[in-house]
NUVEX-569282 format. One line per 10 residues: for each residue x negated, y negated, z of C-alpha. Coordinates in nm, 2 decimals, decimal comma. Layout:
BEGIN
X:Y:Z  ...
# end
This chain:
BEGIN
0,11:-0,61:2,27  -0,24:-0,76:2,31  -0,55:-0,55:2,28  -0,79:-0,82:2,18  -1,13:-0,77:2,33  -1,27:-1,05:2,54  -1,61:-1,03:2,36  -1,80:-0,84:2,10  -2,06:-0,68:2,33  -2,03:-0,31:2,29
-2,17:-0,24:2,63  -1,87:-0,42:2,80  -1,54:-0,23:2,80  -1,24:-0,38:2,61  -0,93:-0,50:2,77  -0,68:-0,22:2,73  -0,36:-0,29:2,52  -0,02:-0,24:2,68  0,03:0,10:2,54  -0,31:0,22:2,65
-0,28:0,20:3,03  -0,58:0,22:3,27  -0,47:0,56:3,38  -0,54:0,69:3,03  -0,89:0,57:3,05  -0,93:0,74:3,39  -0,77:1,06:3,25  -1,00:1,07:2,95  -1,32:1,00:3,16  -1,23:1,27:3,41
-1,16:1,53:3,13  -1,49:1,44:2,95  -1,70:1,45:3,27  -1,55:1,80:3,34  -1,60:1,95:2,99  -1,95:1,79:2,95  -2,07:1,94:3,27  -1,98:2,29:3,18  -2,04:2,27:2,80  -2,29:2,51:2,65
-2,41:2,44:2,29  -2,48:2,81:2,24  -2,14:2,94:2,35  -1,82:2,73:2,29  -1,48:2,74:2,13  -1,29:2,50:1,90  -1,08:2,37:2,19  -1,39:2,26:2,38  -1,51:2,07:2,07  -1,19:1,87:2,06
-1,22:1,81:2,43  -1,57:1,67:2,38  -1,40:1,41:2,16  -1,17:1,29:2,43  -0,87:1,52:2,37  -0,67:1,73:2,62  -0,65:2,10:2,58  -0,34:2,08:2,35  -0,46:1,79:2,12  -0,69:1,78:1,82
-0,94:1,51:1,74  -0,95:1,52:1,36  -0,65:1,51:1,13  -0,48:1,81:0,97  -0,49:1,63:0,64  -0,20:1,47:0,46  -0,08:1,42:0,10  -0,22:1,06:0,08  -0,59:1,14:0,14  -0,77:1,42:-0,03
-0,95:1,54:0,29  -0,94:1,52:0,67  -1,02:1,21:0,87  -1,11:1,08:1,21  -0,91:0,80:1,36  -0,93:0,57:1,66  -0,72:0,29:1,79  -0,69:-0,02:1,58  -0,64:-0,22:1,89  -1,00:-0,13:1,99
-1,14:-0,30:1,67  -1,38:-0,57:1,76  -1,36:-0,79:1,45  -1,02:-0,65:1,35  -0,85:-0,74:1,68  -0,95:-1,11:1,62  -0,84:-1,10:1,25  -0,50:-0,96:1,36  -0,42:-1,31:1,48  -0,53:-1,49:1,16
-0,31:-1,55:0,85  -0,42:-1,42:0,51  -0,62:-1,14:0,65  -0,56:-0,77:0,59  -0,57:-0,71:0,97  -0,28:-0,96:1,02  -0,06:-0,69:0,86  -0,26:-0,39:0,97  -0,10:-0,07:0,86  -0,26:0,12:1,15
-0,03:-0,07:1,39  0,29:0,01:1,20  0,49:0,31:1,07  0,37:0,65:1,18  0,07:0,50:1,35  0,30:0,32:1,59  0,46:0,63:1,73  0,39:0,72:2,10  0,19:1,03:2,03  -0,03:0,86:1,77
-0,09:0,56:1,98  -0,20:0,78:2,26  -0,41:1,01:2,05  -0,60:0,73:1,88  -0,65:0,56:2,21  -0,80:0,88:2,35  -1,05:0,89:2,06  -1,15:0,53:2,12  -1,18:0,58:2,50  -1,41:0,88:2,43
-1,64:0,67:2,21  -1,64:0,40:2,48  -1,74:0,67:2,74  -2,03:0,80:2,54  -2,14:0,44:2,47  -2,11:0,30:2,81  -2,13:0,59:3,06  -2,33:0,87:2,90  -2,53:0,63:2,69  -2,58:0,89:2,42
-2,36:1,02:2,14  -2,54:1,36:2,12  -2,24:1,57:2,23  -1,99:1,35:2,03  -2,20:1,40:1,72  -2,24:1,77:1,79  -1,86:1,83:1,83  -1,77:1,64:1,51  -2,05:1,83:1,31  -1,91:2,16:1,42
-1,55:2,07:1,36  -1,61:1,93:1,02  -1,83:2,22:0,92  -1,56:2,47:1,04  -1,30:2,31:0,81  -1,54:2,26:0,52  -1,56:2,63:0,49  -1,20:2,67:0,37  -0,94:2,50:0,15  -0,60:2,43:0,32
-0,27:2,34:0,15  -0,01:2,07:0,22  0,35:2,18:0,19  0,68:2,00:0,17  1,00:2,08:0,36  1,08:2,36:0,11  0,74:2,52:0,14  0,62:2,40:-0,20  0,25:2,32:-0,22  0,22:1,94:-0,29
-0,14:1,88:-0,21  -0,48:2,04:-0,11  -0,69:1,93:0,18  -1,02:1,90:0,00  -1,28:2,03:0,25  -1,58:1,84:0,10  -1,43:1,49:0,15  -1,41:1,33:0,49  -1,31:0,98:0,60  -1,41:0,80:0,92
-1,17:0,54:1,06  -0,86:0,52:0,86  -0,77:0,35:1,19  -1,01:0,18:1,42  -1,37:0,09:1,35  -1,74:0,11:1,45  -1,81:0,01:1,81  -2,18:-0,03:1,82  -2,51:0,03:1,63  -2,54:0,35:1,83
-2,20:0,46:1,72  -2,28:0,39:1,35  -2,61:0,58:1,39  -2,41:0,88:1,52  -2,18:0,88:1,22  -2,49:0,87:0,99  -2,64:1,16:1,18  -2,33:1,36:1,11  -2,36:1,30:0,74  -2,73:1,39:0,75
-2,63:1,73:0,92  -2,37:1,81:0,66  -2,52:1,72:0,32  -2,26:1,92:0,13  -1,97:1,70:0,26  -1,90:1,35:0,12  -1,82:1,09:0,39  -1,66:0,74:0,36  -1,66:0,48:0,63  -1,48:0,15:0,57
-1,58:-0,12:0,83  -1,55:-0,48:0,92  -1,84:-0,47:1,16  -2,10:-0,65:0,94  -2,33:-0,71:1,24  -2,38:-0,34:1,30  -2,42:-0,26:0,93  -2,69:-0,53:0,90  -2,86:-0,39:1,22  -2,86:-0,04:1,06
-3,02:-0,16:0,74  -3,28:-0,35:0,93  -3,37:-0,05:1,14  -3,33:0,24:0,89  -3,31:0,09:0,54  -3,04:0,32:0,40  -2,75:0,53:0,50  -2,75:0,91:0,43  -2,70:0,97:0,06  -2,37:1,14:0,13
-2,23:0,86:0,34  -2,06:0,56:0,17  -2,02:0,27:0,41  -1,81:-0,01:0,26  -1,81:-0,35:0,42  -1,46:-0,48:0,41  -1,38:-0,84:0,32  -1,21:-1,02:0,60  -0,97:-1,24:0,39  -0,72:-1,15:0,12
-0,80:-1,26:-0,23  -1,17:-1,33:-0,16  -1,48:-1,19:-0,34  -1,69:-0,93:-0,18  -1,96:-1,00:0,08  -2,29:-1,05:-0,08  -2,64:-1,09:0,08  -2,96:-1,11:-0,11  -3,13:-0,94:0,19  -2,90:-0,63:0,16
-2,86:-0,54:-0,20  -2,77:-0,19:-0,10  -2,45:-0,32:0,07  -2,13:-0,15:-0,07  -1,80:-0,34:-0,03  -1,43:-0,35:-0,06  -1,18:-0,63:-0,12  -0,81:-0,68:-0,08  -0,60:-0,83:-0,36  -0,90:-0,99:-0,53
-0,80:-1,09:-0,89  -1,14:-1,03:-1,03  -1,19:-0,68:-0,90  -1,34:-0,44:-1,17  -1,22:-0,13:-0,99  -0,87:-0,14:-0,85  -0,75:0,14:-0,62  -0,48:0,33:-0,82  -0,31:0,49:-0,51  -0,01:0,27:-0,49
0,07:0,34:-0,86  0,05:0,72:-0,81  0,30:0,95:-0,65  0,38:1,31:-0,56  0,73:1,45:-0,56  0,83:1,64:-0,24  1,13:1,76:-0,06  1,19:1,60:0,28  1,46:1,67:0,54  1,67:1,37:0,64
1,96:1,40:0,87  1,97:1,77:0,82  1,98:1,75:0,43  1,70:1,82:0,19  1,62:1,54:-0,05  1,37:1,51:-0,34  1,16:1,19:-0,31  0,86:1,03:-0,47  0,59:0,94:-0,23  0,35:0,66:-0,36
0,02:0,57:-0,22  -0,18:0,89:-0,29  -0,53:0,96:-0,42  -0,40:1,25:-0,61  -0,07:1,23:-0,80  0,12:1,14:-1,11  0,00:0,80:-1,25  0,14:0,54:-1,47  0,03:0,74:-1,77  0,26:1,03:-1,66
-0,04:1,25:-1,60  -0,19:1,39:-1,28  -0,48:1,18:-1,16  -0,74:1,27:-0,90  -0,95:0,98:-0,75  -1,25:1,00:-0,52  -1,40:0,66:-0,60  -1,40:0,54:-0,24  -1,67:0,80:-0,18  -1,87:0,71:-0,49
-2,18:0,50:-0,41  -2,21:0,41:-0,79  -1,90:0,19:-0,75  -2,02:-0,11:-0,56  -1,68:-0,26:-0,48  -1,33:-0,11:-0,45  -1,04:-0,36:-0,46  -0,72:-0,26:-0,28  -0,37:-0,40:-0,30  -0,25:-0,54:0,04
-0,03:-0,27:0,20
# end
């Protein structure tokens, strides 16, 4: 399966990976052209907002929330990553063992769903040449969910987590595609000052371009530049002292993500039988001290670097 782009120019369209056929690009573009043509900002429904983000009538563009992360998130395809698709082929990089190409991410529905999100970004970048409606749709969807607290339940119906409406993550899979895309994400944060946003990225070029053009990101948007190699210190540039970072398996990290040492107990159904398991890798859960811990440090701009364990 090869989805490496031939170049890093955001105006040129990426080569599609084996599980994202050209027909899907055509389908997404036809659907977007149709919904954009008839869309009215003064009169719309939730289904149309999801369609503006590249989805069909039955699919949703942002996650329902899960027990791992405290809030909802927006994903795209890891195979559309510009820097990441190159790092996938290099040893000792986080991308060489990219979690967004394995496990639940590798199921057919998730591959297609994330690819549709990426193809929509590509369409607004290359065809429409404006992210206005993409931005509008995400603002309205995030705002809709920010007005309520939702619960996560296990197979027995027990509440095991809460979808925190005031924390949102961009790109648990996939990455920024252009300066214009990054500006659109920042505009979403500006429009929703009561919501905390976090964007991890490897696209250093676009981050630098943003700083050169705008100076700072929105105060409620934490953009962390991810180190490309395992065990290396954070990126550091004297010209960009405002740069926030993340590292992977760096021995000198002062703040280490606690998620892999925390768990929730939940009932799951396996082969028709209910079993009680411990799920590790959660922002909220029982920690090594035996107490319930709640972490939001990835969204905290006061923490300059977050160090993660390779997973």
